[in-house]
C-alpha positions, -999 to 999 in steps of 0.1 A, spaced: 268 -310 393 274 -275 380 245 -251 375 235 -245 339 245 -212 324 214 -198 309 228 -163 301 264 -165 288 266 -127 287 246 -108 312 248 -78 335 240 -72 371 232 -36 381 233 -23 417 212 9 418 218 39 441 205 74 443 236 92 427 254 63 410 250 28 397 275 -1 395 272 -24 366 290 -58 363 290 -78 330 295 -115 335 308 -133 303 310 -171 303 330 -189 276 324 -224 262 346 -239 290 324 -225 317 350 -198 328 334 -165 337 351 -131 334 338 -99 348 338 -63 337 328 -36 362 320 1 357 305 28 377 281 53 361 263 85 372 225 84 375 223 116 353 208 110 319 243 114 304 256 86 326 227 63 318 232 68 281 269 59 286 257 28 304 235 19 274 264 24 250 288 4 272 264 -25 273 260 -24 235 298 -24 230 301 -55 251 272 -73 234 251 -75 265 214 -76 261 202 -94 293 202 -72 324 191 -78 360 187 -52 387 169 -49 420 140 -25 425 155 1 449 128 26 458 121 48 427 157 49 416 154 20 392 127 37 371 150 61 351 174 32 344 146 10 333 131 36 310 164 43 292 175 6 288 140 -8 281 142 -3 243 176 -18 238 179 -45 264 158 -73 281 156 -62 317 147 -85 346 136 -65 376 140 -84 409 127 -78 444 156 -70 467 149 -100 490 156 -124 460 190 -109 452 203 -99 486 240 -106 491 254 -125 520 257 -104 551 292 -93 560 304 -96 524 286 -67 508 301 -39 488 287 -21 458 310 -40 434 302 -73 451 265 -66 450 265 -61 412 286 -92 407 264 -112 430 233 -102 410 251 -111 377 261 -145 391 225 -153 402 211 -141 369 234 -160 346 220 -192 362 184 -179 359 180 -180 397 162 -146 399 125 -144 400 114 -115 377 89 -90 389 58 -83 367 64 -52 346 34 -41 324 40 -20 293 47 17 296 11 30 290 -1 7 318 27 19 341 17 55 335 -20 47 342 -9 28 373 10 59 385 -20 82 381 -44 57 397 -22 53 427 -19 91 431 -58 93 429 -59 67 457 -36 90 478 -58 120 471 -89 100 482 -71 92 515 -62 129 520 -99 139 514 -111 113 539 -86 126 564 -99 162 560 -135 150 564 -126 133 596 -108 164 609 -139 185 602 -161 160 620 -137 160 649 -139 198 651 -177 197 652 -176 171 679 -152 192 700 -177 221 696 -206 197 705 -223 202 671 -240 168 669 -252 169 633 -236 135 626 -261 119 651 -291 133 631 -283 133 594 -270 104 575 -242 124 558 -225 153 575 -212 165 542 -246 165 525 -261 196 510 -284 204 539 -258 197 566 -232 218 549 -257 247 546 -262 246 584 -224 244 590 -217 274 567 -244 293 585 -228 285 619 -193 295 606 -206 329 594 -216 338 629 -203 312 654 -220 329 684 -255 328 669 -272 294 671 -308 306 672 -313 311 634 -341 294 614 -329 261 601 -360 252 579 -349 273 548 -315 256 548 -326 219 547 -342 197 521 -379 190 522 -373 154 531 -357 164 564 -386 185 578 -394 157 602 -359 160 618 -362 197 624 -366 195 662 -336 172 664 -315 195 642 -323 224 664 -310 205 694 -279 192 675 -266 227 668 -268 239 703 -231 239 708 -203 264 711 -180 271 682 -151 293 693 -136 317 667 -105 295 666 -125 264 658 -144 283 632 -112 294 615 -98 258 616 -130 244 600 -128 270 572 -92 260 565 -103 224 564 -132 231 541 -109 250 517 -83 222 517 -110 196 511 -125 216 482 -91 220 467 -83 183 470 -116 174 453 -109 199 425 -74 185 419 -88 150 420 -113 159 393 -85 172 371 -65 140 377 -95 119 368 -99 137 335 -63 127 326 -70 91 337 -101 88 316 -82 100 285 -55 74 290 -81 46 298 -99 51 264 -74 26 249 -87 -1 272 -124 6 270 -132 -30 259 -114 -46 289 -128 -21 313 -164 -28 301 -157 -65 306 -145 -60 342 -176 -39 349 -197 -71 344 -181 -87 375 -203 -85 406 -197 -54 428 -176 -36 401 -200 -7 394 -176 22 396 -157 30 364 -125 39 384 -126 5 402 -123 -12 368 -96 12 357 -77 5 389 -77 -32 382 -64 -27 346 -37 -3 359 -24 -30 383 -26 -62 363 -27 -49 327 -48 -64 300 -25 -92 287 -31 -122 309 -5 -143 290 22 -130 314 5 -151 341 6 -188 334 -26 -195 354 -50 -176 376 -33 -190 406 -1 -171 396 -20 -139 394 -37 -144 428 -3 -152 443 11 -120 428 -18 -100 443 -11 -115 478 -44 -134 480 -30 -170 485 -16 -187 516 21 -188 519 41 -221 519 59 -224 551 66 -261 561 96 -275 579 102 -310 593 67 -320 583 51 -292 603 31 -264 586 37 -231 601 20 -197 594 0 -198 562 -11 -161 563 -13 -142 531 17 -120 521 18 -83 520 19 -81 482 -7 -63 462 -10 -33 486 -31 -14 460 -52 -41 443 -58 -63 474 -78 -36 494 -99 -29 463 -108 -65 458 -115 -70 496 -138 -39 495 -157 -53 465 -159 -88 481 -173 -73 513 -200 -55 493 -210 -85 471 -214 -110 500 -241 -88 515 -262 -90 484 -284 -119 474 -282 -110 437 -252 -133 433 -260 -165 452 -230 -183 437 -207 -159 456 -228 -154 488 -232 -192 493 -195 -197 489 -188 -170 515 -213 -184 540 -198 -219 537 -163 -206 542 -173 -183 571 -189 -212 590 -156 -232 589 -128 -206 587 -142 -172 599 -151 -139 582 -116 -127 574 -104 -158 556 -138 -161 538 -135 -125 525 -100 -132 512 -113 -163 495 -141 -143 478 -116 -116 467 -95 -143 452 -126 -156 435 -133 -122 419 -97 -119 407 -98 -154 392 -130 -144 374 -113 -112 361 -84 -133 349 -105 -156 328 -127 -127 316 -97 -108 302 -81 -139 288 -112 -152 270 -126 -117 262 -160 -128 275 -183 -112 302 -189 -126 336 -209 -158 336 -224 -170 369 -235 -203 355 -199 -215 354 -198 -213 392 -230 -232 395 -216 -260 374 -184 -261 394 -203 -262 427 -223 -292 416 -217 -322 439 -207 -356 423 -234 -382 423 -213 -413 429 -191 -400 457 -185 -425 485 -174 -421 521 -164 -445 549 -181 -447 583 -149 -433 600 -148 -404 575 -185 -397 581 -179 -396 618 -150 -372 614 -170 -350 591 -199 -348 615 -175 -340 644 -159 -312 623 -193 -296 619 -199 -296 657 -220 -328 661 -215 -350 691 -216 -387 682 -239 -408 704 -241 -445 706 -269 -462 687 -301 -469 706 -307 -506 713 
């Protein structure tokens, strides 16, 4: 039985840094396919020529693999005139040993004409721009954390043990002491009391012992450079956040709805979710599809009746850590028993890590339904779903297995 031709006229594009290879596959009514190939430059002129070539051949359906960042200019130019399917490279990889640039483009076209390519989720252009800015903000946050760790390491090398006394080394009082030390590294006998907050007066003897270290001029110079870099990163991050907030104004309704979800208290956490999954949940048939896209569901790996590894995939490298962080925070609070109780039940059977992933999936499922129904978070829905059926029955053998699964040792009945 021949595969059904879904796209009679389609194009497969193999993207590279300096050039792209396009192959148009045209299938007639008898099922015979002819191919047209052409190579174009990745300059804007070459991409416009590609768009014109596709229009001349009546091709509106295009498939290409997501190669690094090279696919983005091609997508931006062809987005308005064609229907583009962006595919993960692992789904369109050609057979090893029979790969050339021309064959790669034809292979993509052959797969696509039979609708055998799984399309990647592509949000609208405003969401993609917001996503790009939010991911850059994530990088700046990592850079800032690295600089804070470097400063703390420099203090440790100099045996300045402020981190053992104060709760935050980068607090106002602690930074006043550090700046005083940097102004004169050889003098550690200055009066600390005017530099600290009134609530820290009880820690004054410990602070005097904590600064009895030796900061060399070289370490002092290094710490000053770290401070300047950290301050500059925070300033650039503030500028970036102003741009992000201006773009996020269009999605204020959806952001406010996400802020009703437990542990989502930070505005930028809600914006990060919107930037990753968008606001139109119709692109995901169910909440399970969204959770699978975010890498929060076990993989299917079964052969010969044996289930192999079911660990989660590496997808969702930006949204998954955020959801895990929110899940870790909410399970520690007793304000949301519907989530905490679910976590404790899962942790008892499956362990902490699997339970946290399950709670992260629970939060993402709630966000899906919130954005789809345009309604705030409702904890009563979980209480209804957790209700146990009244007329449920169980056999004696099943009851014994259930008790053994919970760690009970079955004893013979006393006579």
